[in-house]
VOFI-791588 format. One line per 3 residues: number of its first residue (from 1); for each residue x, y, z of N, C-alpha, C. Coordinates in steps of 0.02 Angstrom, whole numbers, plus 32768, in hexadecimal, padded with zeros to 4 digits. Layout:
NUM	X:Y:Z:X:Y:Z:X:Y:Z ~ ...
//
This chain:
1	8141:852F:87FC:8167:852B:87CD:8167:8513:878D ~ 8191:8536:8769:8188:855B:8714:818E:8517:86DF ~ 817C:8505:86BA:8185:84CC:867D:81BE:84E6:866B
4	81EA:84B0:8654:8207:84B1:8622:8201:84BF:85BF ~ 81E7:8503:85A5:81E3:84EB:8557:8202:84B7:853D ~ 81D2:84A1:8507:81F5:844C:84DE:8205:8480:84A0
7	8214:8463:847C:8258:8478:8442:8224:849A:8406 ~ 81D1:8474:83FE:819C:848D:83D1:8180:84C4:83D8 ~ 8175:84B2:8425:813D:84FF:8439:8144:84F6:8465
10	811D:8536:84A0:811F:853F:84CD:80DE:8520:84E8 ~ 80E6:8501:8535:80BA:84E1:8548:8081:8516:8569 ~ 804A:850A:8559:801D:8534:8556:800B:853A:85AD
13	7FEF:857F:85C8:7FE5:859B:860B:7FA0:8568:8618 ~ 7F79:8583:8647:7F44:8589:8662:7F0A:859A:8633 ~ 7F1B:85D1:862D:7EDB:85ED:85E9:7EDC:85C2:85C7
16	7F13:85AB:8592:7F0F:8588:8558:7EF6:853E:8560 ~ 7F06:851D:85A2:7EE5:84D5:85AB:7EA8:84DB:85B2 ~ 7E94:8511:85D9:7E48:8534:85CC:7E26:8530:858F
19	7E33:8539:855C:7E1D:8565:852C:7E23:8519:8501 ~ 7E5F:84F1:850B:7E5F:84AD:84E7:7E2E:8486:8501 ~ 7E39:848A:8538:7DD7:845C:8555:7DA4:8464:8545
22	7D96:84A7:8535:7D65:84B1:8513:7D5A:849C:84CB ~ 7D7F:84B4:84A7:7D8F:849D:8462:7D7F:8465:8466 ~ 7DA5:842C:847D:7D97:83E0:848B:7D3E:83C0:8497
25	7D3B:83E7:84B2:7CF6:83F0:84E5:7CB8:83EC:849B ~ 7CBE:841B:848C:7CA1:8447:8454:7C99:83FE:841A ~ 7CDF:83FF:8409:7CF6:83D2:83BE:7CB4:8380:83D5
28	7CD0:8377:8408:7CB6:832A:8422:7C55:8332:8420 ~ 7C4A:836F:8441:7C03:8378:842F:7BD9:8378:83EA ~ 7C11:83A6:83CA:7BEA:8391:8380:7C12:834F:8358
31	7C33:8327:837F:7C36:82FA:835F:7BF5:82BD:8382 ~ 7BD9:82CE:83A9:7BAA:829C:83D9:7B83:82B4:8394 ~ 7B50:8301:8397:7B37:82F9:8374:7B13:82ED:8330
34	7B74:82E9:830A:7B58:82C9:82C9:7B44:826B:82CB ~ 7B70:8258:82F8:7B59:81FB:82F0:7B13:820E:8302 ~ 7AF0:822F:833D:7AB3:8237:8352:7A9E:824F:830C
37	7A95:8271:82F7:7A74:8281:82A4:7A72:8249:8282 ~ 7AAB:822F:827D:7AAC:8205:8245:7A92:81C5:825D ~ 7A7A:81AF:82B4:7A7B:816B:82BC:7A14:8184:82AE
40	7A02:81C7:82C0:79D2:81C6:82AF:79A5:81C9:8267 ~ 79D2:81DB:8255:79B5:81D7:81F8:79BF:8198:81E8 ~ 79E1:8174:820E:79D6:811A:81EB:7997:80FD:820A
43	7979:810C:823D:7956:80E7:8253:7916:80F5:8245 ~ 7904:814B:8236:78CC:8169:8211:78D5:812F:81A5 ~ 7907:8112:81AE:7909:80FF:8169:78F9:80B3:8179
46	78F6:80A2:81C5:78ED:8065:81BE:793B:804A:81BA ~ 7967:8074:81A9:798E:8041:81A8:79B4:8002:81D0 ~ 7998:8007:8218:79D3:8006:8256:79AA:7FCC:8272
49	7968:7FB6:8234:792B:7F83:8251:7969:7F39:8246 ~ 7966:7EF7:8290:7979:7EC4:8282:796A:7E9D:824B ~ 793D:7EAE:8245:7920:7E7B:81EC:796C:7E9B:81A8
52	7979:7ED1:81C0:79B6:7EE9:817F:79F6:7EDB:818A ~ 7A04:7EC3:81D4:7A47:7EA0:81EF:7A3A:7E65:81EB ~ 7A0A:7E31:81F2:7A0C:7DF5:8219:7A36:7DBE:81CE
55	7A20:7DD7:81A0:7A43:7DA6:8178:7A77:7D99:8175 ~ 7AAB:7DDB:8174:7AF9:7DBA:8199:7B0B:7D6D:81D7 ~ 7ADF:7D87:81F9:7AE8:7D5D:823C:7AC9:7D26:8249
58	7A97:7CFB:8207:7A5F:7CF1:8215:7A70:7CC0:81D2 ~ 7A68:7CCD:8198:7A6B:7CA9:8163:7A9F:7C98:8142 ~ 7AC7:7C79:813C:7B0E:7C70:812D:7B20:7C64:80D4
61	7AD8:7C7F:80C4:7AD6:7C82:806C:7AF9:7CC7:8053 ~ 7ADD:7D00:806D:7AEF:7D3D:805F:7B4D:7D22:8067 ~ 7B74:7D04:8097:7BB9:7D08:807E:7BC7:7CDD:8053
64	7BAE:7CB2:805A:7BC4:7C5A:7FFE:7BB6:7C8F:7FDB ~ 7B7A:7CA0:7FD9:7B62:7CB3:7F79:7B77:7D01:7F84 ~ 7B79:7D34:7F8F:7B83:7D71:7F86:7BF4:7D78:7FA3
67	7BF5:7D83:7FE6:7C20:7DB2:8017:7C6C:7D7A:8007 ~ 7C5D:7D45:800F:7CA6:7D27:802A:7CB2:7D0A:7FD2 ~ 7C8B:7CFB:7F8D:7CB3:7D08:7F4D:7CAD:7D4C:7F3F
70	7C94:7D76:7F48:7CC5:7DBD:7F4A:7CF4:7DD2:7F76 ~ 7D0B:7DC8:7FA6:7D2F:7DBB:7FD4:7D89:7DA0:7FAE ~ 7D5F:7D75:7F7A:7D8F:7D4F:7F8B:7DBC:7D72:7F44
73	7D82:7D7D:7F03:7DA8:7DA5:7ECA:7DD6:7DFB:7ED5 ~ 7DC4:7E0D:7F08:7DE1:7E4A:7F2D:7E23:7E2F:7F44 ~ 7E37:7DF7:7F66:7E6F:7DDE:7F87:7EA3:7DDA:7F45
76	7E88:7DB0:7F1E:7EA4:7DB9:7ED4:7EB2:7DBC:7EB6 ~ 7E80:7E01:7EA6:7E94:7E5C:7E87:7EBF:7E64:7EAB ~ 7EC4:7E64:7ED8:7EFE:7EA1:7F1A:7F3E:7E76:7F1C
79	7F42:7E39:7F32:7F90:7E03:7F30:7FA6:7DFF:7EE5 ~ 7F75:7DFE:7EAB:7F91:7DFC:7E69:7FD3:7E44:7E5E ~ 7F7F:7E76:7E73:7FB5:7EB4:7E6E:7FF7:7EC9:7E7C
82	7FEB:7EA6:7ED5:801D:7EB7:7EF0:8071:7EA8:7EFB ~ 8067:7E54:7ECA:808F:7E2A:7EC5:80C1:7E41:7E77 ~ 809E:7E65:7E5B:80AE:7E85:7E12:80D8:7EBA:7E10
85	80A5:7EF3:7E46:80AC:7F39:7E4A:80F9:7F40:7E71 ~ 810C:7F06:7EB1:814C:7F21:7ED3:8189:7F14:7EAB ~ 8197:7EDB:7E8A:81D2:7EE0:7E58:81D9:7F00:7E17
88	81B2:7F14:7E04:81B7:7F57:7DD1:8192:7F7B:7DE0 ~ 818C:7FA3:7E1C:819A:7FDB:7E3B:81E7:7FE2:7E5D ~ 81EE:7FBB:7E7C:824B:7FAD:7E8C:826D:7FC7:7E4C
91	8269:7F8B:7E03:8281:7F95:7DE3:8287:7FD7:7DBD ~ 825D:7FF4:7DA4:823F:8029:7D99:8285:8068:7DCB ~ 8270:807B:7DEB:8277:8096:7E32:82CE:80A1:7E26
94	8301:8039:7E2F:8339:804D:7E25:8352:8064:7DDC ~ 8324:806B:7DB2:833F:8076:7D74:8320:80BA:7D72 ~ 82FB:80F8:7D86:8311:812B:7D81:8357:814E:7DBB
97	837B:811C:7DD5:83B1:8125:7DE1:83EA:8110:7DD4 ~ 83DF:8116:7D9B:8406:80DE:7D56:844C:8100:7D40 ~ 8475:80F1:7D3F:84C0:8127:7D38:84AE:813E:7CE8
100	8481:8120:7CC2:848B:810A:7C8A:844A:813F:7C5C ~ 844A:8194:7C40:8433:819B:7C35:83DE:8189:7C2F ~ 83EF:8156:7BE0:83B7:813D:7BCC:8392:810F:7BF3
103	83A0:80ED:7C1B:8399:80BD:7C4D:8349:80E3:7C6C ~ 837C:8135:7C95:8340:814B:7CCB:830A:817E:7C87 ~ 8320:819B:7C56:82ED:81BC:7C3E:82AC:8187:7C0F
106	82D2:8141:7C0D:828A:811D:7BF8:826A:8104:7C4D ~ 828F:80F6:7C7E:8255:80E9:7CC2:8240:8135:7CCB ~ 8255:814D:7CBB:824D:81B6:7CF6:81F0:81AA:7CB0
109	8202:81AB:7C77:81DE:81A6:7C42:8199:817B:7C53 ~ 8196:8147:7C6F:8167:8120:7C6D:812C:8120:7CC0 ~ 8174:8141:7CE9:8152:8132:7D20:8130:8179:7D23
112	813B:81B2:7D01:810C:81F1:7D21:80CE:81F8:7CE5 ~ 80D5:81BA:7CB2:80A4:819F:7C8A:8077:819B:7CA4 ~ 8072:8146:7CB0:802E:810F:7CDD:8039:8148:7D2D
115	804F:8171:7D2E:8037:8191:7D8C:801B:81C9:7D86 ~ 802C:81D9:7D4D:7FE9:8211:7D2D:7FAB:81FD:7D2D ~ 7FBF:81C8:7D22:7F4E:81C0:7CF2:7F37:818E:7D3D
118	7EE1:81A1:7D2E:7EBB:8183:7D6C:7ED0:8130:7D45 ~ 7ED6:8115:7D96:7EBA:80DC:7D9D:7E88:80B5:7D78 ~ 7E48:80B9:7D71:7E22:80C4:7D6D:7E16:80CD:7D1B
121	7E34:80FC:7CFF:7E41:8103:7CB2:7E73:80C0:7C94 ~ 7EA5:809F:7CC2:7ECE:8070:7CA8:7EA2:8039:7CA5 ~ 7E76:8025:7CCB:7E53:7FF2:7CDD:7E22:7FFD:7C8C
124	7DFE:8030:7C82:7DC6:8020:7C59:7DFC:8012:7C0A ~ 7E35:804B:7C10:7E69:802A:7BC7:7E8A:7FEF:7BBD ~ 7E86:7FD0:7BF9:7EAF:7F88:7BFD:7E6F:7F50:7BEC
127	7E2E:7F6D:7BF2:7E03:7F48:7BE2:7DFB:7F4C:7BA0 ~ 7DDF:7F80:7B97:7DDA:7F72:7B62:7E0C:7F63:7B25 ~ 7E47:7F6D:7B36:7E92:7F45:7B13:7E93:7EF5:7B02
130	7E78:7EEB:7B4D:7E6A:7E9F:7B4E:7E2C:7E79:7B27 ~ 7DE5:7E9A:7B20:7DB9:7E9C:7AEA:7DE1:7E8B:7A8E ~ 7DF4:7EB6:7A89:7E0E:7EB5:7A49:7E4B:7E98:7A3A
133	7E7A:7E94:7A5A:7EBA:7E65:7A58:7EC7:7E3C:7A56 ~ 7E99:7E0D:7A8D:7E8E:7DE1:7AB9:7E6E:7D9C:7ABA ~ 7E70:7D70:7ABA:7E2C:7D44:7AC5:7E33:7D28:7B17
136	7E2A:7D57:7B3D:7E1C:7D3C:7B64:7DD6:7D48:7B83 ~ 7DAE:7D1D:7BB0:7D76:7D27:7BB0:7D54:7D54:7BD6 ~ 7D09:7D74:7BBE:7CEF:7DB0:7BE8:7CE2:7DB3:7C2F
139	7CE6:7D5C:7C44:7CE5:7D47:7C8F:7D1E:7D66:7CC1 ~ 7D4E:7D76:7CA3:7D7D:7D64:7CAB:7DB5:7DA9:7CAE ~ 7DA9:7DCD:7C6B:7DC1:7DF8:7C57:7DB3:7E36:7C93
142	7D97:7E42:7CAE:7D8A:7E78:7CE8:7DBC:7E7C:7D22 ~ 7DD7:7E3F:7D2E:7E03:7E39:7D60:7E55:7E40:7D25 ~ 7E4B:7E1E:7CFA:7E9B:7E43:7CD7:7E9F:7E8E:7CE2
145	7E59:7EA3:7CC4:7E59:7EF5:7CBA:7E7B:7F0F:7D0A ~ 7E3B:7EE7:7D21:7E73:7F24:7D76:7EA2:7F07:7D87 ~ 7ED3:7EE3:7D88:7F11:7ECB:7D99:7F2F:7EFA:7D86
148	7F1F:7F0B:7D2E:7F5D:7F12:7CFB:7F4B:7F6D:7D18 ~ 7F20:7F85:7D21:7F08:7FDD:7D1B:7F28:7FEC:7D8B ~ 7F2C:7FA1:7DA1:7F56:7FB2:7DF3:7FAB:7FBC:7DE8
151	7F9F:7F82:7DBE:7FFB:7F7E:7DBB:8020:7FB4:7DA1 ~ 8004:7FD9:7D5E:802F:7FF7:7D3A:8019:804E:7D67 ~ 7FF5:805F:7D7E:7FE0:8080:7DAD:8011:808F:7DF5
154	800B:8049:7E10:8029:804A:7E55:808A:804D:7E4D ~ 808D:801D:7E1D:80C5:8018:7E1F:80F4:804A:7E0B ~ 80D7:807D:7DDF:80F7:80AC:7DD7:80F9:80E3:7E0F
157	80D4:80D2:7E37:80BC:8116:7E67:80F6:80EC:7E9C ~ 8101:8098:7EAC:813A:806C:7EDF:8180:8088:7EC5 ~ 817E:80A8:7E73:81C3:80A8:7E5A:81E3:80EC:7E7A
160	81BC:812B:7E92:81C6:815D:7EB1:81D3:8158:7EFC ~ 819F:8136:7F03:81B1:8110:7F55:81F9:80F4:7F72 ~ 8220:80B8:7F27:8256:80BB:7F4C:8298:80D1:7F19
163	826F:8102:7EFE:82B5:8130:7EE2:82BB:815D:7F33 ~ 828C:817A:7F4F:829E:81A5:7F6D:82AF:818E:7FB5 ~ 8299:8141:7FC7:82BF:811C:7FED:831A:8119:7FFB
166	832A:80FE:7FA5:836D:8100:7FA5:8397:813E:7FA1 ~ 8377:8189:7F9C:8371:81BD:7F92:838E:81CC:7FE8 ~ 8350:81D8:7FFB:836D:81E7:8051:839D:81B7:805C
169	83BA:8171:8058:83FA:8164:80A0:843E:81AD:8089 ~ 8455:81A2:80D4:84A4:81C7:80BE:84DC:81AD:8081 ~ 84E0:81DE:805C:8523:81C9:8021:8552:81A3:8048
172	8562:81A2:8082:8599:8178:80C3:858D:8122:8087 ~ 854C:8118:809C:8544:80D2:8086:8562:80C3:8035 ~ 8546:80DA:8000:8565:80E6:7FC4:85B4:80D8:7FD8
175	85DA:8128:7FDB:8609:811C:7FF0:8654:80E8:8003 ~ 8617:80BB:8045:864E:80B1:8055:864A:8049:8051 ~ 85F3:8055:8023:860D:801A:7FE6:862A:802D:7FA7
178	8646:8047:7F8A:8679:8055:7F66:86C5:804E:7F80 ~ 86C5:806F:7FC3:86FA:8058:7FC4:870F:8004:7FE9 ~ 86EE:7FDF:7FED:86F4:7F8D:7FF0:8704:7F78:7FAD
181	86F1:7FA2:7F6D:86F3:7F91:7F28:86B4:7F84:7F1C ~ 8679:7F83:7F24:863F:7F5A:7F02:8624:7FA1:7EE8 ~ 85FE:7F76:7E98:85F0:7F92:7E6C:85A4:7FA6:7E7F
184	858A:7FCC:7E63:856B:7FF1:7E5E:8523:7FC1:7E79 ~ 8509:7F99:7E32:84CE:7F6A:7E37:84E6:7F3D:7E8C ~ 8526:7F2C:7E99:8517:7F01:7ED2:851C:7F48:7F12
187	8526:7F8A:7F12:8527:7F9E:7F3F:84C7:7FB2:7F4A ~ 84B0:7F9E:7F0B:8460:7FBB:7F14:8427:7F82:7F31 ~ 8457:7F46:7F1F:843B:7F18:7F4B:843E:7EF7:7F7C
190	8484:7F14:7F97:84B0:7EE0:7FDB:84A0:7F30:8004 ~ 84B3:7F66:7FF1:84C1:7FAD:8030:846C:7FBB:8011 ~ 8465:7FED:7FF0:8417:800D:7FE3:83D0:7FE3:7FFA
193	83D7:7FD9:7FD3:838D:7FB7:7FCB:838F:7F98:8003 ~ 83B0:7F64:8036:8390:7F50:8075:8392:7F7E:80AF ~ 83B1:7FB1:809B:83AF:7FFB:80EE:8377:8020:80C9
196	8351:8022:8085:8331:8043:808F:82EE:8031:808D ~ 82DD:7FFC:809B:828C:7FCD:8096:8266:7FF7:80D0 ~ 82A8:7FF1:8102:8275:8001:813E:8264:804B:8151
199	828F:8072:812F:825D:80B8:8134:8219:80C9:80E8 ~ 8242:808F:80BB:8200:8087:8086:81B5:806F:80A7 ~ 81B9:8034:80D3:8195:8012:80F2:813D:802B:810B
202	8148:8065:810C:8122:809E:8125:80FE:80B3:80DB ~ 810E:80C7:80B5:80F1:80E4:807F:80CB:80A9:8048 ~ 80F8:8075:8045:80FA:8042:801C:80B4:8013:8033
205	8096:7FFB:807B:8063:7FF3:809E:802C:801F:8078 ~ 8033:8060:8081:8001:8097:807A:7FF9:8075:8048 ~ 801E:8084:7FFD:8003:807B:7FC2:7FE8:801C:7FAD
208	8003:7FF8:7FE7:7FD6:7FB2:7FD3:7FAC:7FB3:7FEB ~ 7F7D:7FEB:8020:7F38:7FF6:8037:7F0F:8009:8004 ~ 7F35:8048:7FC7:7F12:8054:7FAF:7F16:8029:7F5B
211	7F27:7FE0:7F56:7F25:7FCE:7F3B:7EF6:7F9A:7F47 ~ 7EE0:7F82:7F7D:7EB0:7F61:7FA3:7E7A:7F8D:7F9C ~ 7E70:7FCE:7FA3:7E36:7FEE:7F92:7E22:8000:7F60
214	7E55:8001:7F1A:7E48:8027:7ED8:7E34:7FCD:7EBE ~ 7E2C:7F95:7EE0:7E08:7F5C:7EB8:7DB5:7F7C:7EA1 ~ 7D8A:7F9B:7ED8:7D50:7FB0:7ED2:7D53:7FE6:7E88
217	7D82:7FF5:7E71:7D57:8029:7E2D:7D3E:7FEB:7E0C ~ 7D77:7F95:7E0F:7D6D:7F78:7DBC:7D17:7F80:7DD4 ~ 7D08:7F6E:7DE6:7CBD:7F3D:7E1F:7C83:7F80:7E01
220	7C95:7FBB:7DF6:7C7B:7FEA:7DF3:7C70:800E:7DAE ~ 7C84:7FF3:7D80:7C9B:8012:7D2B:7C90:7FC8:7CF9 ~ 7CB1:7F97:7D34:7CDF:7F62:7CF0:7CAE:7F28:7D0B
223	7C80:7F21:7D4A:7C6E:7EE0:7D5E:7C97:7EAF:7D66 ~ 7CB6:7EB4:7D92:7CD8:7E8C:7DB6:7CBE:7E7D:7DF0 ~ 7CC2:7E4D:7E0A:7CB0:7E2E:7E43:7CC1:7E34:7E82
226	7CD7:7E67:7EB0:7CED:7E77:7ECD:7CC9:7EA2:7F27 ~ 7CE5:7EA8:7F4F:7CB3:7EA7:7F7E:7C81:7ED4:7F6E ~ 7C95:7F15:7F68:7C71:7F50:7F4E:7C3A:7F40:7F23
229	7C4D:7F1E:7EF5:7C14:7F12:7ECB:7BBF:7ED3:7EEF ~ 7BF9:7EC4:7EFF:7BA4:7E85:7F3E:7B88:7EB8:7F5B ~ 7B89:7EDE:7F65:7B3C:7F2F:7F85:7B1A:7F07:7F4E
232	7B20:7F1F:7F23:7AD5:7F25:7EED:7A98:7ECD:7EFF ~ 7AD0:7EA2:7EE5:7AAE:7E66:7EEB:7A87:7E50:7F1B ~ 7ABC:7E57:7F59:7A90:7E49:7FA8:7A45:7E8B:7FC0
235	7A64:7EBB:7FBE:7A31:7EE5:7FC3:79F7:7EDD:7F9D ~ 79ED:7ECA:7F63:79C2:7EA2:7F34:799D:7E74:7F48 ~ 79BF:7E61:7F71:79AA:7E06:7F9B:79A6:7DF8:7FE0
238	79B6:7E2E:8000:7991:7E3F:8041:797E:7E7D:8066 ~ 794D:7E86:803E:791E:7EC7:8047:792F:7F01:8055 ~ 7957:7F1F:8012:797F:7F47:8014:79A2:7F67:8046
241	79CD:7F49:8061:79E5:7F55:80AD:7A37:7F8D:8086 ~ 7A3F:7FB1:806B:7A7F:7FD3:8059:7A9E:7FDD:8084 ~ 7A91:7FF6:80AD:7A9A:8027:80EF:7AE1:7FEF:8100
244	7ACA:7FA1:811D:7AC8:7F64:8137:7B15:7F4E:8114 ~ 7AE2:7F3F:80CF:7B0E:7F39:809A:7B76:7F57:8095 ~ 7B75:7FA0:8091:7B85:7FC3:8089:7BCF:7FC5:80D5
247	7BAC:7FAD:8110:7BBE:7FC5:8147:7BD9:7F75:8138 ~ 7BD3:7F31:814A:7C00:7EFA:8127:7C23:7EF7:80FC ~ 7C19:7F2C:80CE:7C4F:7F0E:809C:7C9A:7F3D:8096
250	7C79:7F86:80E7:7CA1:7FB2:80F7:7CDD:7F89:8139 ~ 7CC2:7F6F:8146:7CCF:7F60:817B:7D13:7F10:816C ~ 7CF9:7F08:813A:7D31:7EB6:8114:7D69:7EDF:8100
253	7D47:7F1C:80C8:7D91:7F46:80C1:7DC8:7F66:8100 ~ 7DA2:7F75:8135:7DD9:7F88:816C:7E02:7F3E:8183 ~ 7DD0:7EFC:8187:7DF8:7ED9:8193:7E38:7ECC:817F
256	7E41:7EC8:8128:7E64:7EC6:8105:7E9E:7EEC:8102 ~ 7E81:7F39:8111:7EC9:7F51:810E:7ECC:7F49:814A ~ 7EA9:7F49:817E:7EC7:7F3D:81C8:7F08:7F0A:81D3
259	7EEC:7EE9:81B3:7F36:7E83:81C0:7F5A:7EA1:8194 ~ 7F6A:7EC4:815A:7FA5:7EE7:8129:7FCC:7F16:8148 ~ 7FC8:7F2A:817A:7FD4:7F80:81A1:7FFE:7F3F:81E4
262	7FD7:7F1C:81F5:7FE1:7EF6:8225:801E:7EDC:8216 ~ 800C:7EAA:81C5:805B:7E77:81CA:8087:7EB7:81B6 ~ 8080:7EDB:818C:80B5:7F29:8191:80E5:7F3F:81CE
265	80AD:7F31:8206:80D0:7F60:8236:80F9:7F27:824D ~ 80F3:7EFA:824D:8114:7EB8:8273:8142:7EAA:825E ~ 8151:7EB3:820D:818F:7E94:81D8:81D0:7EED:81F4
268	81A6:7F1F:81F9:81BF:7F4C:81FF:81FE:7F68:8245 ~ 81C7:7F4D:826C:81FB:7F2A:82B9:8212:7EFB:82B5 ~ 8201:7EB8:828C:8245:7E84:829F:8279:7EAA:8252
271	827B:7EBC:822A:82C1:7EF7:8214:82DA:7F18:823F ~ 82B5:7F2C:8250:82DF:7F67:8283:830B:7F45:82C1 ~ 82DD:7F13:82ED:8313:7ECE:82FD:835D:7EA4:82F3
274	832B:7EAD:82B3:8365:7E8E:828A:83AA:7EAE:827B ~ 8399:7EF7:8263:83CF:7F23:827B:83F6:7F23:829E ~ 83D8:7F3F:82D9:8406:7F4B:8327:8419:7F08:8332
277	8412:7EBF:8313:8444:7E8C:8337:8462:7E7E:8312 ~ 845A:7E8E:82B5:848E:7E97:82B2:84DC:7EB3:8296 ~ 84B1:7EE5:829F:84EF:7F29:8287:851E:7F29:8255
280	8503:7F01:821A:852A:7EE9:81E5:84F3:7EDC:81A8 ~ 850D:7F03:8162:84EC:7EF5:813E:8502:7EB2:810E ~ 8554:7EBE:80F2:8574:7E8C:80EA:859B:7E59:8118
283	8599:7E2C:8113:85B6:7E1C:8144:861F:7E20:8118 ~ 8645:7E0A:8146:868A:7E1E:8128:869C:7DDE:8107 ~ 868F:7DAC:8110:86A1:7D6C:80D4:8686:7D76:80A1
286	8658:7DA6:809C:861F:7DA8:8058:8640:7DE6:8026 ~ 868B:7DFA:8044:868F:7E51:801F:86B7:7E34:7FE7 ~ 86ED:7E01:7FE6:8714:7DFF:7FAE:86D4:7DD3:7F66
289	869F:7DBD:7F8A:8672:7D88:7F65:864F:7DC6:7F41 ~ 8638:7DFF:7F60:8626:7E37:7F40:865E:7E4F:7F20 ~ 8691:7E4E:7F1C:86BB:7E9B:7EFF:869B:7E6F:7EA6
292	86D1:7E86:7E79:86DC:7E61:7E2E:86EB:7E1F:7E3C ~ 86C8:7E02:7E14:86C4:7D9A:7E08:8702:7D90:7DF9 ~ 871F:7D6E:7E31:877B:7D56:7E1F:8797:7D80:7E2C
295	8799:7DC4:7E35:87C9:7DFB:7E5D:87B1:7DE6:7E91 ~ 8801:7DF8:7EA4:8801:7E0F:7F11:8816:7E57:7F27 ~ 87EC:7E6B:7F43:87E9:7EAF:7F6B:8838:7EBD:7F60
298	8872:7E8C:7F7B:88B2:7EA8:7F81:88D3:7E8F:7FA5 ~ 891C:7E72:7FAC:8946:7E52:7FD1:8930:7E3C:8022 ~ 88FF:7E0D:8022:8906:7DF6:8089:8955:7DEE:80A8
301	8973:7DDE:8091:89A4:7DA6:80BC:89D6:7DE4:80B0 ~ 89D3:7E35:80B8:8A0A:7E5D:80D1:8A47:7E5E:807C ~ 8A2B:7E36:8061:8A7E:7E49:8023:8A55:7E78:7FE6
304	8A82:7E7C:7FC2:8A5A:7E9B:7F80:8A6F:7E72:7F4F
//
């Protein structure tokens, strides 16, 4: 019995299936060898001894003194950066689509400038600026610098995500909005942005995950007490268990980002179900209100 070919590729025959199986087995063997080598190397360095992992399970001071305060600082910095960068990025993205050339030029310059600078340099510049021109205390200055760098860089990236999401919509959406008398701002607010959010959500979530991870840059060079910065004092106070500390911190970062992506997946599904259930973006009763204030779209009683 012949197998129907697919659109993208031909179904592999018996020889190709055997070859693919062989390559899969070889790849699994190579992965197993690498894992075995890592485990043996850690065991030779005494990094798998229970004494190095025991504090994370039996000593609450590790969590109260190092991990939980650092986790709190990471969440605060990432949360502030997200709350500021998302609306700022949306504003810049919409501004790049403005009918006014001056607005497009200014927004495009800001986006291209801050997107081209590494986020670490933005943090360093922000820290120096706060030190030189403000009275912010040295204890809280790293937080301000980290949030500023994250906002400037990620807002610029998010602006391009928003612009691309809006441009990806069919032009018929804009034509339909114009046909019922909606202005450009109303079309953007009530038609284009709501429909593009679902398409943009995976890219938005990816950038939010980047924000969470980039908080570690502040701990590396600015002395910000985030998760990664807690490794050094923990390792110094608990028997040079560097590998164990890095492992725990990595697991916490994975859990943070997993929670973020899980929430985004739930939100995307809810938005898609809502669109299927409603089938409309703007209600019929709101059409007159969305037109020019004080004006009607036309006669409704059949008279001129």
